[in-house]
N, C-alpha and C positions, 0 to 999 in steps of 0.2 A: 364711424358714422359721416356720410358725404355733407357737403356744405347746403346742397338745399333738401337734405330731410330734416322733417318737424320734428323740436324737442320741445318739451317744458320749458319755457324761459323762466315761468314764476307760479307757482311757488317752490321755494329752493328743497322743497317736501314734498311730493305729488299723491295724493291718496284717491282715487277714485272717487267721483261725483263732488270734487272740490272744483271750486272755480279757477281756471289756471290759464294765463296766458300761454300760446302756443305760436311758434315761428321756428325759423332755421336761426341757425348760428349767427350769419350775416346782420339778421331784423335782431336779433337779441343785444348783438353790440351797439347797433343803432338806437336802440331803447335805452338801454342804460347811458349812452352818450348824452339823449335827451334830456335824461330823467336828472342824469349830475349838473347837466348845465342848468336847469332850472331858467330857461329864457322862454319870455311870453311866446306863444304859436298859436296860431289856428290848425286846429288839429279837424280830420272829417272821420267821423265813426258811421259805421253802413251796420246794420241791423239786418240777419237774414231771419224774415218770419215763417213761421211753419205754426201746426197745429199739435206739433209735439216734440221734445229734444231727442235726438239720436243719444240711447244709453249705453249701446256696445259695440266693441269695434277696436279699430286702433284710430289715432289721430289723423290719417288721411282718411278713413271713412267718416268722421263727424264734418271733416269740413267738406267735404263732395256730398253730404248727404242730402238731396235736392228738398227744397223747402215745399210743404203742402198748405194750403191756407183757403180761404173761400172769399178774399176780396178781388173786386176786380177793379179794373182800372179801364174802362172802356174808351178810353178818350186819351190811353197815353200816361205818358208821365205827368205828376202832379205834384206841384209846390203848394202845401197847405199850412198854418200858424195853428199852434196850441198856447191860447190865450190865458193866464193866470189872472187877469186882471192889472189895472194901470198900466206901467209902464214895462209887465214884464208877458213877454212872448217869447215864441221860439218858433222859428220857421224848419219845414221839415220837405225834402225831397222825395217822394215816391218813386219808386222804380219799377217796370213791371216784366217780366217775363215776355217770353215770345208768343203763351198763350194771352195775354194781357192781364195777369195775374200779377196780385202785388209780391213782391220777389225781396226787393230791400228797401229799408226807410234809410235814408242819408239826412246827418244833421252836422253842424260844423260846432265846437267845440273852441273856446279863447282859452288856452289853462297854459302853466308854467311846467305842468308834471303831465306825460302822455297816460302814464295809470289813472290820476287823478279827470284825465279828460274820458276816458272810456267810462269810467262810474258815473259823474254827470252824465254823459248820454245814456248809459241804463235807464236814468231816474226819468227824464224827459220822453225816451223813446216808451218806457213804459207806461207812463200816465196815459201818450198820444194811445195807444192800444185799449187804457182803460176805457177812455172815453169813447173810442169807434164802437163800443160795442152795448151802448144806451139805450139802443133800438131791437138790436138781435145779438143775442147772446153770439160767439164767439170765439173758438179755442185758439188764440192767438198768444205765442211765447216767441221768446228770441233765441232762437236756436244757436244762435254766435253774435259774436260782435267783432266787425274786422277795424284796425286802428290806421288811418291813415295819417303821414306828415302834411306840412305845406305845398310840398311839393306833388302829392297824391302818391306818395311810394308807399306800399303796402307796409305796416311796422309788425302786425302779427295780429292774430285772431283770439278772443275771449270765448273759452268754452267750458259747458262741465266735464272732466277727464271723464271720457267713457270705461267703465268696464272691459278692460280688454283681454283678462283671462277665460279661458274653455277648457273645456274637459272631452273625453273620450271615452264613448262609454262602449263596455262590451269587451269578451264577452260577460256576462253577469247573469246570477240566476236571479237576484231580487233584492230589495230595499227593505230592513225592516225601522219601521216607524214607530215609537213609541208615545201614545197620547200625551206624557209629560212635553214632550217637544215640541210635539204638532204646533201648539199656537205660538210657541217662539217662532220655529222656523217660517210660518205665516206672515211674520212681522218682520222678519229679515227683508224676505221678497218684497212686502209690501214697500219697504226702505228703498231697496236695491231699484225696483222697477219704476219709481215716482220720481219725475223731473224737477220736484218742489221742493225745494233746501228747507222751506218749511215743513212739510210735513215728514220728510226723512228725519229731522231734529224730534219731532214730535215722536215718531217710530222708533225710533232709537231708546227717548225715555220709556217709553211703553216696556221696551223690552228690559231695558234696566229696571225699571220698577219690578218686574218678576221672579227678578234673582233671586231676592231672599226666599219667594216663596219656594223656589225652587233647587237653594241650597238647603232648606228647612225640610223637603221630600225624599229629597239623596239621602240626608242623614238618615230619618225616620227610615226611611228602606231600607237602607246601611244598617242600621240595628236588627231589623228584623232578620234580614238573612246573616247576620254575625259578619260583617262585614266592618273591620275596624280603621280600614286604612283612613287619613283624616283628609278632611273637603281641603279643595284648592284654594287658598290664599287669594285676598283681594290683589286683582290683576295690577303690575304696575305703568304708569302712565311713564313715555319717554318724552322728557321736555324738548329732546332737538326735535321730534315731530310735529307737536306744537307749534314750535318759533318758525318751522319750516313750513307751515302753512299759515304763515301770518298772524300769529297771536302774538302779542305785544308780551315781553319779558317778563311785566308787572301783573300780567293776569297768569301768568306761569308761575308765578312764586306761590309756595304752599302746597302747590298741586302735584301729590307724590304717586295716590291711587285713580281707580279709575273712579271710585265713590268722589274723590275732593274734584275731578273734574266735572263730573257731572255736579255736583253743588254749587262748583262756580258757574255753569251756565243754567241752574235751576230759574234765575230771572228772566234772560232772555228764553226760554222756553213756556214759561207764564206768559211774557209778551207776546209769543204766538200763539197760544192756545186762547187768548181772551183781548175782546175787541181795547176794552178799557180795564186796567189793573190798578186797583186801592185806589178808585176814583180819581185817576193821572187823566187828566183834561188830553193828553196827546196819544194816542193810538199809535201800535206800529205799524209805520208805512209800509207794507209789503212791497209797492214798487221802484222804493229807492235804493239807489244805485250801492252804496254804503252798506245801506241792512241785509242786501242780498248777499253783497260779499261774505261780509262778519256770520252772517247764521249759514251761508256754505262752507263755511270754515269749522263754524262748530259742530253742522252735520256730518261731516268729514269726518271728523274726529269722534264723534258721538257713535255713528255707526260702526267705523272702525272698530273703537273698542268695546261696544255692546257685543258684536259680531263676533269678537276674539273671546270673549268672557266667555260666549256661550257655545264655543267651541272647545274651552277648555274644560265644560263641566260636561259635555258630549262624552270629551275623552276619559273623564273619571268614571261616567257611568259606563263606557264600553269595559272600561277595564275592570270595573270591581263589581258593576250590576249586573249591566247587561245579559253574560252568563247564565247566570243565577236564575232570572226572567225570564229568559228565555225556554226553559226546563217546561217540557208540555207543548211546547208550538207544534205544530205540523211543519213539515217540509212541503210547500205545496208545487206539483209535481207539472210538468208542463202538458204532458199527457192527461192533467185531469181538469185543466181549466174551467170547464163547463160548472165543475161545482164552486168555481170563484169568480164567480160573475157579481156584477154590483145589484145590490138586490134594494131597489128604489121603494 
């Protein structure tokens, strides 16, 4: 790996769609040095504003992706404040691209920790974006954050880790999809295609909630077909993956299986799903940087394990049931494709 090659600096165990710090090895060394020193400094955080977050490709693709939004800056760069009342206000610099469209929002953060600085900046920039759409609904998201030290030296990028895996198709006759898996595979794609950690978390829970019904269907279908192979046991959770994603060791205590993991995260899921929970007066603030970080880790872990659990059940089905259920199915031939049009 070259000195200028991008790598994941944090978390220790990167999983696609997790929020991560990305940079070169030299930037990582400097970040670690500043984090250890805990000296108060002025950091600058620059947010690349777009209408979507790039989800696929390499790390280089993610930081090179051109932003798209509909905010114009006809008079050039603009400095504005967001006022929260009394003495609580923050100044931002809005920087245009060569078309005089908003490209970045920059803000200064005083902190003893570069990681804390980037989370605090995300909160304030998100709240500015929330306020900008009061009159007109605008699709505005932070595609990535760029962190600079007091000398304006780039320390790294914070972004959602892209899905970098790919497949090559062909030669291939076709794919068989059984109805029992269709809705569940749709949920997986919903989670993967969303850039919101909150929606990803909800999709993962919906998928996991359906596994009890799937297990019952597999058992009953196996009995009808005379299959006595035992169903797969509850999948184990790797505690190193959880701590590597940023979960605290005390959270991981008692988590042995996927069931344990989803049980521990149920309160977070309920907070995402409902505005006010159990008459609590403080709803979950979706623009808060720390909330976003925590839910990103939770979504990455739950999407990972719900998908792996689905693959486990699909492997069982393919090995023990698929061949028996396929009996009587025709083989659609390419020279007969006129018979296999969609009937709408």
